[in-house]
C-alpha positions in Angstrom: -23.7 -10.1 13.0 -22.1 -12.8 15.0 -18.5 -12.5 16.2 -17.1 -14.9 13.6 -18.5 -12.9 10.7 -17.2 -9.8 12.3 -13.7 -11.3 12.7 -13.7 -12.3 9.1 -14.8 -8.8 8.0 -12.0 -7.2 10.1 -9.4 -9.5 8.6 -10.6 -8.8 5.1 -10.5 -5.1 5.7 -7.0 -5.3 7.3 -5.8 -7.2 4.2 -7.2 -4.6 1.9 -5.5 -1.9 3.9 -2.2 -3.8 3.8 -2.4 -4.1 0.0 -3.2 -0.4 -0.3 -0.2 0.6 1.9 2.2 -1.7 -0.1 0.9 -0.2 -3.4 1.3 3.2 -2.0 4.9 2.5 -1.0 5.7 1.1 -4.4 4.3 4.3 -6.1 6.2 6.6 -3.8 9.4 4.5 -4.4 9.1 4.7 -8.1 8.4 8.4 -7.9 11.5 9.0 -5.7 13.5 6.9 -8.1 12.4 9.0 -11.0 13.3 12.2 -9.2 16.8 10.8 -8.5 17.2 9.7 -12.2 16.1 13.3 -13.4 18.5 14.9 -10.9 21.4 12.6 -12.0 20.9 13.7 -15.7 21.4 17.4 -14.9 
C-alpha cells in the first residue's frame, strides 16, 4: 500500500473508533440516568 492509502485507512479507522466511543458514552449516560431515576422513585 502506498502512504496515501494507508493514511486514508487510518483516518477511516479513527473515525469508526470515535463513533464507537461516542455511542458507548451515550449508552453509559442513559444507563446512569435510568439508575438515578429508579433510585429517585424509592
